[in-house]
PDB file of N, CA, C, O and CB in Angstrom:
ATOM      1  N   UNK A   1      -7.006  43.013   5.841  1.00  0.00           N
ATOM      2  CA  UNK A   1      -7.265  43.783   7.044  1.00  0.00           C
ATOM      3  C   UNK A   1      -7.685  42.838   8.167  1.00  0.00           C
ATOM      4  O   UNK A   1      -8.519  41.953   7.976  1.00  0.00           O
ATOM      5  CB  UNK A   1      -8.351  44.855   6.788  1.00  0.00           C
ATOM      6  N   UNK A   2      -7.093  43.042   9.333  1.00  0.00           N
ATOM      7  CA  UNK A   2      -7.415  42.272  10.531  1.00  0.00           C
ATOM      8  C   UNK A   2      -8.165  43.193  11.482  1.00  0.00           C
ATOM      9  O   UNK A   2      -7.768  44.338  11.693  1.00  0.00           O
ATOM     10  CB  UNK A   2      -6.122  41.682  11.208  1.00  0.00           C
ATOM     11  N   UNK A   3      -9.250  42.686  12.053  1.00  0.00           N
ATOM     12  CA  UNK A   3     -10.027  43.470  13.007  1.00  0.00           C
ATOM     13  C   UNK A   3     -10.176  42.687  14.303  1.00  0.00           C
ATOM     14  O   UNK A   3     -10.580  41.524  14.298  1.00  0.00           O
ATOM     15  CB  UNK A   3     -11.416  43.833  12.426  1.00  0.00           C
ATOM     16  N   UNK A   4      -9.839  43.345  15.425  1.00  0.00           N
ATOM     17  CA  UNK A   4      -9.957  42.712  16.740  1.00  0.00           C
ATOM     18  C   UNK A   4     -10.518  43.707  17.737  1.00  0.00           C
ATOM     19  O   UNK A   4     -10.455  44.919  17.531  1.00  0.00           O
ATOM     20  CB  UNK A   4      -8.591  42.175  17.223  1.00  0.00           C
ATOM     21  N   UNK A   5     -11.064  43.184  18.814  1.00  0.00           N
ATOM     22  CA  UNK A   5     -11.607  44.011  19.886  1.00  0.00           C
ATOM     23  C   UNK A   5     -10.695  43.893  21.100  1.00  0.00           C
ATOM     24  O   UNK A   5     -10.329  42.796  21.521  1.00  0.00           O
ATOM     25  CB  UNK A   5     -13.067  43.591  20.241  1.00  0.00           C
ATOM     26  N   UNK A   6     -10.336  45.060  21.655  1.00  0.00           N
ATOM     27  CA  UNK A   6      -9.432  45.079  22.805  1.00  0.00           C
ATOM     28  C   UNK A   6      -9.980  46.011  23.875  1.00  0.00           C
ATOM     29  O   UNK A   6     -10.928  46.762  23.650  1.00  0.00           O
ATOM     30  CB  UNK A   6      -8.010  45.517  22.382  1.00  0.00           C
ATOM     31  N   UNK A   7      -9.353  45.939  25.049  1.00  0.00           N
ATOM     32  CA  UNK A   7      -9.640  46.882  26.126  1.00  0.00           C
ATOM     33  C   UNK A   7      -8.299  47.266  26.752  1.00  0.00           C
ATOM     34  O   UNK A   7      -7.524  46.405  27.168  1.00  0.00           O
ATOM     35  CB  UNK A   7     -10.629  46.263  27.200  1.00  0.00           C
ATOM     36  N   UNK A   8      -8.043  48.568  26.810  1.00  0.00           N
ATOM     37  CA  UNK A   8      -6.833  49.105  27.420  1.00  0.00           C
ATOM     38  C   UNK A   8      -7.242  49.732  28.748  1.00  0.00           C
ATOM     39  O   UNK A   8      -7.874  50.787  28.775  1.00  0.00           O
ATOM     40  CB  UNK A   8      -6.117  50.152  26.479  1.00  0.00           C
ATOM     41  N   UNK A   9      -6.878  49.080  29.844  1.00  0.00           N
ATOM     42  CA  UNK A   9      -7.391  49.492  31.151  1.00  0.00           C
ATOM     43  C   UNK A   9      -6.547  50.533  31.867  1.00  0.00           C
ATOM     44  O   UNK A   9      -7.064  51.262  32.714  1.00  0.00           O
ATOM     45  CB  UNK A   9      -7.517  48.306  32.019  1.00  0.00           C
ATOM     46  N   UNK A  10      -5.265  50.620  31.548  1.00  0.00           N
ATOM     47  CA  UNK A  10      -4.375  51.535  32.270  1.00  0.00           C
ATOM     48  C   UNK A  10      -3.501  52.306  31.293  1.00  0.00           C
ATOM     49  O   UNK A  10      -3.358  51.925  30.131  1.00  0.00           O
ATOM     50  CB  UNK A  10      -3.498  50.765  33.274  1.00  0.00           C
ATOM     51  N   UNK A  11      -2.925  53.387  31.776  1.00  0.00           N
ATOM     52  CA  UNK A  11      -2.033  54.198  30.954  1.00  0.00           C
ATOM     53  C   UNK A  11      -0.841  53.372  30.478  1.00  0.00           C
ATOM     54  O   UNK A  11      -0.380  53.542  29.349  1.00  0.00           O
ATOM     55  CB  UNK A  11      -1.552  55.429  31.737  1.00  0.00           C
ATOM     56  N   UNK A  12      -0.342  52.485  31.326  1.00  0.00           N
ATOM     57  CA  UNK A  12       0.780  51.624  30.938  1.00  0.00           C
ATOM     58  C   UNK A  12       0.396  50.706  29.781  1.00  0.00           C
ATOM     59  O   UNK A  12       1.218  50.430  28.907  1.00  0.00           O
ATOM     60  CB  UNK A  12       1.253  50.787  32.138  1.00  0.00           C
ATOM     61  N   UNK A  13      -0.841  50.236  29.772  1.00  0.00           N
ATOM     62  CA  UNK A  13      -1.327  49.414  28.656  1.00  0.00           C
ATOM     63  C   UNK A  13      -1.309  50.213  27.357  1.00  0.00           C
ATOM     64  O   UNK A  13      -0.902  49.707  26.311  1.00  0.00           O
ATOM     65  CB  UNK A  13      -2.756  48.895  28.943  1.00  0.00           C
ATOM     66  N   UNK A  14      -1.751  51.459  27.434  1.00  0.00           N
ATOM     67  CA  UNK A  14      -1.772  52.321  26.247  1.00  0.00           C
ATOM     68  C   UNK A  14      -0.355  52.549  25.747  1.00  0.00           C
ATOM     69  O   UNK A  14      -0.104  52.473  24.545  1.00  0.00           O
ATOM     70  CB  UNK A  14      -2.457  53.675  26.559  1.00  0.00           C
ATOM     71  N   UNK A  15       0.574  52.827  26.655  1.00  0.00           N
ATOM     72  CA  UNK A  15       1.970  53.055  26.264  1.00  0.00           C
ATOM     73  C   UNK A  15       2.555  51.833  25.569  1.00  0.00           C
ATOM     74  O   UNK A  15       3.221  51.961  24.541  1.00  0.00           O
ATOM     75  CB  UNK A  15       2.816  53.413  27.489  1.00  0.00           C
ATOM     76  N   UNK A  16       2.310  50.653  26.124  1.00  0.00           N
ATOM     77  CA  UNK A  16       2.823  49.422  25.517  1.00  0.00           C
ATOM     78  C   UNK A  16       2.210  49.205  24.134  1.00  0.00           C
ATOM     79  O   UNK A  16       2.913  48.849  23.188  1.00  0.00           O
ATOM     80  CB  UNK A  16       2.529  48.211  26.424  1.00  0.00           C
ATOM     81  N   UNK A  17       0.908  49.421  24.022  1.00  0.00           N
ATOM     82  CA  UNK A  17       0.216  49.231  22.749  1.00  0.00           C
ATOM     83  C   UNK A  17       0.754  50.182  21.683  1.00  0.00           C
ATOM     84  O   UNK A  17       1.063  49.754  20.571  1.00  0.00           O
ATOM     85  CB  UNK A  17      -1.291  49.439  22.927  1.00  0.00           C
ATOM     86  N   UNK A  18       0.868  51.464  22.012  1.00  0.00           N
ATOM     87  CA  UNK A  18       1.354  52.469  21.056  1.00  0.00           C
ATOM     88  C   UNK A  18       2.809  52.195  20.684  1.00  0.00           C
ATOM     89  O   UNK A  18       3.190  52.348  19.524  1.00  0.00           O
ATOM     90  CB  UNK A  18       1.213  53.893  21.643  1.00  0.00           C
ATOM     91  N   UNK A  19       3.619  51.794  21.655  1.00  0.00           N
ATOM     92  CA  UNK A  19       5.028  51.492  21.384  1.00  0.00           C
ATOM     93  C   UNK A  19       5.155  50.386  20.343  1.00  0.00           C
ATOM     94  O   UNK A  19       5.980  50.486  19.435  1.00  0.00           O
ATOM     95  CB  UNK A  19       5.751  51.085  22.677  1.00  0.00           C
ATOM     96  N   UNK A  20       4.364  49.353  20.463  1.00  0.00           N
ATOM     97  CA  UNK A  20       4.403  48.260  19.485  1.00  0.00           C
ATOM     98  C   UNK A  20       3.795  48.675  18.152  1.00  0.00           C
ATOM     99  O   UNK A  20       4.267  48.256  17.095  1.00  0.00           O
ATOM    100  CB  UNK A  20       3.669  47.037  20.029  1.00  0.00           C
ATOM    101  N   UNK A  21       2.749  49.495  18.196  1.00  0.00           N
ATOM    102  CA  UNK A  21       2.103  49.944  16.956  1.00  0.00           C
ATOM    103  C   UNK A  21       3.058  50.794  16.122  1.00  0.00           C
ATOM    104  O   UNK A  21       3.065  50.689  14.896  1.00  0.00           O
ATOM    105  CB  UNK A  21       0.824  50.743  17.272  1.00  0.00           C
ATOM    106  N   UNK A  22       3.858  51.628  16.767  1.00  0.00           N
ATOM    107  CA  UNK A  22       4.780  52.488  16.025  1.00  0.00           C
ATOM    108  C   UNK A  22       5.880  51.702  15.327  1.00  0.00           C
ATOM    109  O   UNK A  22       6.506  52.215  14.399  1.00  0.00           O
ATOM    110  CB  UNK A  22       5.400  53.500  16.955  1.00  0.00           C
ATOM    111  N   UNK A  23       6.122  50.486  15.747  1.00  0.00           N
ATOM    112  CA  UNK A  23       7.136  49.636  15.102  1.00  0.00           C
ATOM    113  C   UNK A  23       6.618  49.014  13.802  1.00  0.00           C
ATOM    114  O   UNK A  23       7.400  48.470  13.022  1.00  0.00           O
ATOM    115  CB  UNK A  23       7.582  48.528  16.062  1.00  0.00           C
ATOM    116  N   UNK A  24       5.315  49.089  13.569  1.00  0.00           N
ATOM    117  CA  UNK A  24       4.716  48.499  12.373  1.00  0.00           C
ATOM    118  C   UNK A  24       4.790  49.480  11.213  1.00  0.00           C
ATOM    119  O   UNK A  24       4.644  50.688  11.402  1.00  0.00           O
ATOM    120  CB  UNK A  24       3.252  48.090  12.639  1.00  0.00           C
ATOM    121  N   UNK A  25       5.017  48.955  10.008  1.00  0.00           N
ATOM    122  CA  UNK A  25       5.136  49.815   8.822  1.00  0.00           C
ATOM    123  C   UNK A  25       3.833  49.893   8.031  1.00  0.00           C
ATOM    124  O   UNK A  25       3.850  50.174   6.833  1.00  0.00           O
ATOM    125  CB  UNK A  25       6.250  49.305   7.918  1.00  0.00           C
ATOM    126  N   UNK A  26       2.721  49.649   8.687  1.00  0.00           N
ATOM    127  CA  UNK A  26       1.400  49.732   8.064  1.00  0.00           C
ATOM    128  C   UNK A  26       0.473  50.524   8.982  1.00  0.00           C
ATOM    129  O   UNK A  26       0.788  50.751  10.150  1.00  0.00           O
ATOM    130  CB  UNK A  26       0.820  48.309   7.778  1.00  0.00           C
ATOM    131  N   UNK A  27      -0.668  50.939   8.447  1.00  0.00           N
ATOM    132  CA  UNK A  27      -1.627  51.737   9.214  1.00  0.00           C
ATOM    133  C   UNK A  27      -2.405  50.867  10.192  1.00  0.00           C
ATOM    134  O   UNK A  27      -2.758  49.724   9.900  1.00  0.00           O
ATOM    135  CB  UNK A  27      -2.596  52.463   8.272  1.00  0.00           C
ATOM    136  N   UNK A  28      -2.659  51.446  11.363  1.00  0.00           N
ATOM    137  CA  UNK A  28      -3.463  50.795  12.391  1.00  0.00           C
ATOM    138  C   UNK A  28      -4.407  51.847  12.950  1.00  0.00           C
ATOM    139  O   UNK A  28      -3.971  52.925  13.355  1.00  0.00           O
ATOM    140  CB  UNK A  28      -2.567  50.160  13.524  1.00  0.00           C
ATOM    141  N   UNK A  29      -5.692  51.541  12.973  1.00  0.00           N
ATOM    142  CA  UNK A  29      -6.701  52.457  13.506  1.00  0.00           C
ATOM    143  C   UNK A  29      -7.380  51.841  14.712  1.00  0.00           C
ATOM    144  O   UNK A  29      -7.544  50.624  14.794  1.00  0.00           O
ATOM    145  CB  UNK A  29      -7.743  52.813  12.432  1.00  0.00           C
ATOM    146  N   UNK A  30      -7.774  52.698  15.651  1.00  0.00           N
ATOM    147  CA  UNK A  30      -8.579  52.278  16.805  1.00  0.00           C
ATOM    148  C   UNK A  30      -9.867  53.083  16.748  1.00  0.00           C
ATOM    149  O   UNK A  30      -9.851  54.283  16.473  1.00  0.00           O
ATOM    150  CB  UNK A  30      -7.811  52.498  18.186  1.00  0.00           C
ATOM    151  N   UNK A  31     -10.982  52.411  17.010  1.00  0.00           N
ATOM    152  CA  UNK A  31     -12.253  53.127  16.936  1.00  0.00           C
ATOM    153  C   UNK A  31     -13.257  52.600  17.946  1.00  0.00           C
ATOM    154  O   UNK A  31     -13.151  51.474  18.434  1.00  0.00           O
ATOM    155  CB  UNK A  31     -12.830  53.028  15.537  1.00  0.00           C
ATOM    156  N   UNK A  32     -14.235  53.446  18.244  1.00  0.00           N
ATOM    157  CA  UNK A  32     -15.483  53.054  18.902  1.00  0.00           C
ATOM    158  C   UNK A  32     -16.527  54.072  18.469  1.00  0.00           C
ATOM    159  O   UNK A  32     -16.219  55.247  18.264  1.00  0.00           O
ATOM    160  CB  UNK A  32     -15.337  52.995  20.489  1.00  0.00           C
ATOM    161  N   UNK A  33     -17.748  53.615  18.334  1.00  0.00           N
ATOM    162  CA  UNK A  33     -18.814  54.435  17.746  1.00  0.00           C
ATOM    163  C   UNK A  33     -18.326  55.002  16.416  1.00  0.00           C
ATOM    164  O   UNK A  33     -17.969  54.242  15.516  1.00  0.00           O
ATOM    165  CB  UNK A  33     -19.242  55.587  18.717  1.00  0.00           C
ATOM    166  N   UNK A  34     -18.306  56.327  16.283  1.00  0.00           N
ATOM    167  CA  UNK A  34     -17.855  56.940  15.024  1.00  0.00           C
ATOM    168  C   UNK A  34     -16.480  57.585  15.155  1.00  0.00           C
ATOM    169  O   UNK A  34     -16.022  58.253  14.228  1.00  0.00           O
ATOM    170  CB  UNK A  34     -18.863  57.984  14.560  1.00  0.00           C
ATOM    171  N   UNK A  35     -15.826  57.396  16.277  1.00  0.00           N
ATOM    172  CA  UNK A  35     -14.517  57.998  16.523  1.00  0.00           C
ATOM    173  C   UNK A  35     -13.427  57.044  16.035  1.00  0.00           C
ATOM    174  O   UNK A  35     -13.390  55.880  16.433  1.00  0.00           O
ATOM    175  CB  UNK A  35     -14.327  58.327  18.036  1.00  0.00           C
ATOM    176  N   UNK A  36     -12.541  57.545  15.171  1.00  0.00           N
ATOM    177  CA  UNK A  36     -11.426  56.751  14.654  1.00  0.00           C
ATOM    178  C   UNK A  36     -10.135  57.508  14.960  1.00  0.00           C
ATOM    179  O   UNK A  36     -10.001  58.685  14.624  1.00  0.00           O
ATOM    180  CB  UNK A  36     -11.577  56.478  13.107  1.00  0.00           C
ATOM    181  N   UNK A  37      -9.191  56.823  15.598  1.00  0.00           N
ATOM    182  CA  UNK A  37      -7.914  57.423  15.998  1.00  0.00           C
ATOM    183  C   UNK A  37      -6.779  56.575  15.438  1.00  0.00           C
ATOM    184  O   UNK A  37      -6.893  55.352  15.362  1.00  0.00           O
ATOM    185  CB  UNK A  37      -7.804  57.540  17.555  1.00  0.00           C
ATOM    186  N   UNK A  38      -5.694  57.220  15.050  1.00  0.00           N
ATOM    187  CA  UNK A  38      -4.482  56.517  14.626  1.00  0.00           C
ATOM    188  C   UNK A  38      -3.903  55.812  15.852  1.00  0.00           C
ATOM    189  O   UNK A  38      -3.652  56.458  16.869  1.00  0.00           O
ATOM    190  CB  UNK A  38      -3.430  57.508  13.983  1.00  0.00           C
ATOM    191  N   UNK A  39      -3.688  54.509  15.770  1.00  0.00           N
ATOM    192  CA  UNK A  39      -3.197  53.729  16.904  1.00  0.00           C
ATOM    193  C   UNK A  39      -1.761  54.075  17.280  1.00  0.00           C
ATOM    194  O   UNK A  39      -1.278  53.647  18.328  1.00  0.00           O
ATOM    195  CB  UNK A  39      -3.294  52.257  16.594  1.00  0.00           C
ATOM    196  N   UNK A  40      -1.082  54.834  16.451  1.00  0.00           N
ATOM    197  CA  UNK A  40       0.291  55.225  16.747  1.00  0.00           C
ATOM    198  C   UNK A  40       0.350  56.561  17.486  1.00  0.00           C
ATOM    199  O   UNK A  40       1.436  57.087  17.729  1.00  0.00           O
ATOM    200  CB  UNK A  40       1.100  55.305  15.459  1.00  0.00           C
ATOM    201  N   UNK A  41      -0.809  57.109  17.843  1.00  0.00           N
ATOM    202  CA  UNK A  41      -0.898  58.393  18.535  1.00  0.00           C
ATOM    203  C   UNK A  41      -1.226  58.177  20.016  1.00  0.00           C
ATOM    204  O   UNK A  41      -2.354  57.838  20.372  1.00  0.00           O
ATOM    205  CB  UNK A  41      -1.967  59.295  17.870  1.00  0.00           C
ATOM    206  N   UNK A  42      -0.226  58.378  20.861  1.00  0.00           N
ATOM    207  CA  UNK A  42      -0.414  58.194  22.299  1.00  0.00           C
ATOM    208  C   UNK A  42      -1.482  59.145  22.838  1.00  0.00           C
ATOM    209  O   UNK A  42      -2.384  58.719  23.559  1.00  0.00           O
ATOM    210  CB  UNK A  42       0.912  58.411  23.043  1.00  0.00           C
ATOM    211  N   UNK A  43      -1.385  60.419  22.496  1.00  0.00           N
ATOM    212  CA  UNK A  43      -2.373  61.386  22.972  1.00  0.00           C
ATOM    213  C   UNK A  43      -3.761  61.108  22.412  1.00  0.00           C
ATOM    214  O   UNK A  43      -4.764  61.315  23.095  1.00  0.00           O
ATOM    215  CB  UNK A  43      -1.946  62.792  22.604  1.00  0.00           C
ATOM    216  N   UNK A  44      -3.817  60.642  21.176  1.00  0.00           N
ATOM    217  CA  UNK A  44      -5.107  60.309  20.575  1.00  0.00           C
ATOM    218  C   UNK A  44      -5.817  59.206  21.334  1.00  0.00           C
ATOM    219  O   UNK A  44      -7.012  59.303  21.613  1.00  0.00           O
ATOM    220  CB  UNK A  44      -4.923  59.896  19.131  1.00  0.00           C
ATOM    221  N   UNK A  45      -5.080  58.160  21.667  1.00  0.00           N
ATOM    222  CA  UNK A  45      -5.689  57.039  22.391  1.00  0.00           C
ATOM    223  C   UNK A  45      -6.043  57.440  23.821  1.00  0.00           C
ATOM    224  O   UNK A  45      -7.092  57.054  24.336  1.00  0.00           O
ATOM    225  CB  UNK A  45      -4.741  55.829  22.402  1.00  0.00           C
ATOM    226  N   UNK A  46      -5.166  58.214  24.458  1.00  0.00           N
ATOM    227  CA  UNK A  46      -5.459  58.643  25.824  1.00  0.00           C
ATOM    228  C   UNK A  46      -6.680  59.559  25.885  1.00  0.00           C
ATOM    229  O   UNK A  46      -7.305  59.678  26.939  1.00  0.00           O
ATOM    230  CB  UNK A  46      -4.251  59.353  26.419  1.00  0.00           C
ATOM    231  N   UNK A  47      -7.030  60.208  24.775  1.00  0.00           N
ATOM    232  CA  UNK A  47      -8.206  61.074  24.751  1.00  0.00           C
ATOM    233  C   UNK A  47      -9.497  60.289  24.570  1.00  0.00           C
ATOM    234  O   UNK A  47     -10.586  60.847  24.701  1.00  0.00           O
ATOM    235  CB  UNK A  47      -8.073  62.097  23.644  1.00  0.00           C
ATOM    236  N   UNK A  48      -9.387  59.007  24.272  1.00  0.00           N
ATOM    237  CA  UNK A  48     -10.571  58.168  24.074  1.00  0.00           C
ATOM    238  C   UNK A  48     -11.131  57.720  25.419  1.00  0.00           C
ATOM    239  O   UNK A  48     -10.466  57.826  26.450  1.00  0.00           O
ATOM    240  CB  UNK A  48     -10.231  56.940  23.200  1.00  0.00           C
ATOM    241  N   UNK A  49     -12.350  57.224  25.392  1.00  0.00           N
ATOM    242  CA  UNK A  49     -12.993  56.655  26.574  1.00  0.00           C
ATOM    243  C   UNK A  49     -12.480  55.222  26.718  1.00  0.00           C
ATOM    244  O   UNK A  49     -12.953  54.314  26.034  1.00  0.00           O
ATOM    245  CB  UNK A  49     -14.575  56.700  26.459  1.00  0.00           C
ATOM    246  N   UNK A  50     -11.511  55.028  27.610  1.00  0.00           N
ATOM    247  CA  UNK A  50     -10.870  53.718  27.741  1.00  0.00           C
ATOM    248  C   UNK A  50     -11.711  52.716  28.520  1.00  0.00           C
ATOM    249  O   UNK A  50     -11.297  51.569  28.690  1.00  0.00           O
ATOM    250  CB  UNK A  50      -9.532  53.870  28.410  1.00  0.00           C
ATOM    251  N   UNK A  51     -12.873  53.121  28.991  1.00  0.00           N
ATOM    252  CA  UNK A  51     -13.761  52.162  29.652  1.00  0.00           C
ATOM    253  C   UNK A  51     -14.522  51.339  28.623  1.00  0.00           C
ATOM    254  O   UNK A  51     -15.170  50.350  28.966  1.00  0.00           O
ATOM    255  CB  UNK A  51     -14.747  52.889  30.584  1.00  0.00           C
ATOM    256  N   UNK A  52     -14.443  51.748  27.367  1.00  0.00           N
ATOM    257  CA  UNK A  52     -15.160  51.055  26.288  1.00  0.00           C
ATOM    258  C   UNK A  52     -14.296  49.981  25.648  1.00  0.00           C
ATOM    259  O   UNK A  52     -13.068  49.993  25.745  1.00  0.00           O
ATOM    260  CB  UNK A  52     -15.619  52.053  25.223  1.00  0.00           C
ATOM    261  N   UNK A  53     -14.978  49.056  24.992  1.00  0.00           N
ATOM    262  CA  UNK A  53     -14.301  48.077  24.147  1.00  0.00           C
ATOM    263  C   UNK A  53     -13.920  48.783  22.851  1.00  0.00           C
ATOM    264  O   UNK A  53     -14.765  49.414  22.216  1.00  0.00           O
ATOM    265  CB  UNK A  53     -15.209  46.814  23.872  1.00  0.00           C
ATOM    266  N   UNK A  54     -12.666  48.681  22.461  1.00  0.00           N
ATOM    267  CA  UNK A  54     -12.155  49.372  21.279  1.00  0.00           C
ATOM    268  C   UNK A  54     -11.964  48.389  20.132  1.00  0.00           C
ATOM    269  O   UNK A  54     -11.622  47.228  20.356  1.00  0.00           O
ATOM    270  CB  UNK A  54     -10.829  50.085  21.598  1.00  0.00           C
ATOM    271  N   UNK A  55     -12.182  48.843  18.923  1.00  0.00           N
ATOM    272  CA  UNK A  55     -11.974  48.026  17.732  1.00  0.00           C
ATOM    273  C   UNK A  55     -10.662  48.450  17.079  1.00  0.00           C
ATOM    274  O   UNK A  55     -10.451  49.630  16.801  1.00  0.00           O
ATOM    275  CB  UNK A  55     -13.169  48.165  16.734  1.00  0.00           C
ATOM    276  N   UNK A  56      -9.783  47.476  16.837  1.00  0.00           N
ATOM    277  CA  UNK A  56      -8.500  47.737  16.186  1.00  0.00           C
ATOM    278  C   UNK A  56      -8.557  47.176  14.771  1.00  0.00           C
ATOM    279  O   UNK A  56      -8.929  46.020  14.566  1.00  0.00           O
ATOM    280  CB  UNK A  56      -7.312  47.108  16.993  1.00  0.00           C
ATOM    281  N   UNK A  57      -8.186  48.000  13.798  1.00  0.00           N
ATOM    282  CA  UNK A  57      -8.104  47.558  12.401  1.00  0.00           C
ATOM    283  C   UNK A  57      -6.665  47.706  11.934  1.00  0.00           C
ATOM    284  O   UNK A  57      -6.117  48.808  11.922  1.00  0.00           O
ATOM    285  CB  UNK A  57      -9.077  48.375  11.482  1.00  0.00           C
ATOM    286  N   UNK A  58      -6.058  46.589  11.549  1.00  0.00           N
ATOM    287  CA  UNK A  58      -4.678  46.579  11.058  1.00  0.00           C
ATOM    288  C   UNK A  58      -4.706  46.358   9.553  1.00  0.00           C
ATOM    289  O   UNK A  58      -5.387  45.458   9.061  1.00  0.00           O
ATOM    290  CB  UNK A  58      -3.824  45.474  11.772  1.00  0.00           C
ATOM    291  N   UNK A  59      -3.965  47.181   8.830  1.00  0.00           N
ATOM    292  CA  UNK A  59      -3.911  47.079   7.375  1.00  0.00           C
ATOM    293  C   UNK A  59      -2.587  46.468   6.943  1.00  0.00           C
ATOM    294  O   UNK A  59      -1.986  46.885   5.953  1.00  0.00           O
ATOM    295  CB  UNK A  59      -4.104  48.460   6.723  1.00  0.00           C
ATOM    296  N   UNK A  60      -2.149  45.482   7.696  1.00  0.00           N
ATOM    297  CA  UNK A  60      -0.917  44.760   7.428  1.00  0.00           C
ATOM    298  C   UNK A  60      -0.792  43.635   8.449  1.00  0.00           C
ATOM    299  O   UNK A  60      -1.736  43.350   9.185  1.00  0.00           O
ATOM    300  CB  UNK A  60       0.321  45.711   7.479  1.00  0.00           C
ATOM    301  N   UNK A  61       0.367  43.003   8.492  1.00  0.00           N
ATOM    302  CA  UNK A  61       0.551  41.832   9.358  1.00  0.00           C
ATOM    303  C   UNK A  61       1.875  41.926  10.093  1.00  0.00           C
ATOM    304  O   UNK A  61       2.909  42.201   9.483  1.00  0.00           O
ATOM    305  CB  UNK A  61       0.488  40.526   8.540  1.00  0.00           C
ATOM    306  N   UNK A  62       1.850  41.699  11.406  1.00  0.00           N
ATOM    307  CA  UNK A  62       3.050  41.653  12.234  1.00  0.00           C
ATOM    308  C   UNK A  62       2.807  40.651  13.347  1.00  0.00           C
ATOM    309  O   UNK A  62       1.855  40.793  14.114  1.00  0.00           O
ATOM    310  CB  UNK A  62       3.410  43.064  12.811  1.00  0.00           C
ATOM    311  N   UNK A  63       3.657  39.642  13.441  1.00  0.00           N
ATOM    312  CA  UNK A  63       3.492  38.615  14.465  1.00  0.00           C
ATOM    313  C   UNK A  63       3.581  39.215  15.864  1.00  0.00           C
ATOM    314  O   UNK A  63       2.774  38.885  16.733  1.00  0.00           O
ATOM    315  CB  UNK A  63       4.546  37.520  14.294  1.00  0.00           C
ATOM    316  N   UNK A  64       4.559  40.098  16.090  1.00  0.00           N
ATOM    317  CA  UNK A  64       4.731  40.712  17.411  1.00  0.00           C
ATOM    318  C   UNK A  64       3.508  41.552  17.783  1.00  0.00           C
ATOM    319  O   UNK A  64       3.044  41.490  18.921  1.00  0.00           O
ATOM    320  CB  UNK A  64       6.002  41.586  17.438  1.00  0.00           C
ATOM    321  N   UNK A  65       2.981  42.334  16.838  1.00  0.00           N
ATOM    322  CA  UNK A  65       1.816  43.166  17.139  1.00  0.00           C
ATOM    323  C   UNK A  65       0.582  42.296  17.385  1.00  0.00           C
ATOM    324  O   UNK A  65      -0.258  42.645  18.214  1.00  0.00           O
ATOM    325  CB  UNK A  65       1.550  44.157  15.987  1.00  0.00           C
ATOM    326  N   UNK A  66       0.462  41.180  16.683  1.00  0.00           N
ATOM    327  CA  UNK A  66      -0.644  40.247  16.936  1.00  0.00           C
ATOM    328  C   UNK A  66      -0.586  39.718  18.361  1.00  0.00           C
ATOM    329  O   UNK A  66      -1.625  39.528  18.994  1.00  0.00           O
ATOM    330  CB  UNK A  66      -0.607  39.077  15.937  1.00  0.00           C
ATOM    331  N   UNK A  67       0.623  39.476  18.873  1.00  0.00           N
ATOM    332  CA  UNK A  67       0.779  39.008  20.252  1.00  0.00           C
ATOM    333  C   UNK A  67       0.338  40.080  21.246  1.00  0.00           C
ATOM    334  O   UNK A  67      -0.291  39.773  22.259  1.00  0.00           O
ATOM    335  CB  UNK A  67       2.240  38.607  20.520  1.00  0.00           C
ATOM    336  N   UNK A  68       0.670  41.338  20.954  1.00  0.00           N
ATOM    337  CA  UNK A  68       0.255  42.444  21.824  1.00  0.00           C
ATOM    338  C   UNK A  68      -1.257  42.579  21.804  1.00  0.00           C
ATOM    339  O   UNK A  68      -1.876  42.761  22.852  1.00  0.00           O
ATOM    340  CB  UNK A  68       0.918  43.770  21.387  1.00  0.00           C
ATOM    341  N   UNK A  69      -1.858  42.492  20.628  1.00  0.00           N
ATOM    342  CA  UNK A  69      -3.327  42.573  20.551  1.00  0.00           C
ATOM    343  C   UNK A  69      -3.975  41.424  21.305  1.00  0.00           C
ATOM    344  O   UNK A  69      -5.009  41.611  21.947  1.00  0.00           O
ATOM    345  CB  UNK A  69      -3.795  42.566  19.086  1.00  0.00           C
ATOM    346  N   UNK A  70      -3.383  40.240  21.237  1.00  0.00           N
ATOM    347  CA  UNK A  70      -3.940  39.091  21.950  1.00  0.00           C
ATOM    348  C   UNK A  70      -3.905  39.325  23.468  1.00  0.00           C
ATOM    349  O   UNK A  70      -4.796  38.881  24.191  1.00  0.00           O
ATOM    350  CB  UNK A  70      -3.162  37.805  21.588  1.00  0.00           C
ATOM    351  N   UNK A  71      -2.878  40.018  23.933  1.00  0.00           N
ATOM    352  CA  UNK A  71      -2.761  40.324  25.372  1.00  0.00           C
ATOM    353  C   UNK A  71      -3.924  41.180  25.853  1.00  0.00           C
ATOM    354  O   UNK A  71      -4.406  40.995  26.970  1.00  0.00           O
ATOM    355  CB  UNK A  71      -1.434  41.043  25.663  1.00  0.00           C
ATOM    356  N   UNK A  72      -4.381  42.111  25.028  1.00  0.00           N
ATOM    357  CA  UNK A  72      -5.441  43.035  25.417  1.00  0.00           C
ATOM    358  C   UNK A  72      -6.807  42.654  24.840  1.00  0.00           C
ATOM    359  O   UNK A  72      -7.772  43.403  24.987  1.00  0.00           O
ATOM    360  CB  UNK A  72      -5.081  44.432  24.980  1.00  0.00           C
ATOM    361  N   UNK A  73      -6.890  41.503  24.192  1.00  0.00           N
ATOM    362  CA  UNK A  73      -8.127  41.083  23.521  1.00  0.00           C
ATOM    363  C   UNK A  73      -9.270  40.878  24.523  1.00  0.00           C
ATOM    364  O   UNK A  73      -9.069  40.435  25.654  1.00  0.00           O
ATOM    365  CB  UNK A  73      -7.886  39.785  22.730  1.00  0.00           C
ATOM    366  N   UNK A  74     -10.463  41.216  24.063  1.00  0.00           N
ATOM    367  CA  UNK A  74     -11.677  40.985  24.838  1.00  0.00           C
ATOM    368  C   UNK A  74     -12.211  39.616  24.429  1.00  0.00           C
ATOM    369  O   UNK A  74     -12.335  39.314  23.242  1.00  0.00           O
ATOM    370  CB  UNK A  74     -12.751  42.123  24.602  1.00  0.00           C
ATOM    371  N   UNK A  75     -12.522  38.801  25.417  1.00  0.00           N
ATOM    372  CA  UNK A  75     -12.965  37.432  25.144  1.00  0.00           C
ATOM    373  C   UNK A  75     -14.290  37.367  24.440  1.00  0.00           C
ATOM    374  O   UNK A  75     -14.782  36.276  24.149  1.00  0.00           O
ATOM    375  CB  UNK A  75     -13.052  36.659  26.410  1.00  0.00           C
TER     376      UNK A  75
END
């Protein structure tokens, strides 16, 4: 399992993130506090508080998805 912290600032960022997540054949979760959402759910992510730092948990490996996560990574 890979865990990273990201921030999605705009709706376009969310669309790009979900589009890449849906191409993965493993589970990906996004969470903050006690809220956990499937990263492949556009409406689920848009319902979250996007002003917060989000935690992404990947239960598999994809080079392309790692690049997308790096784009939105919090330093």
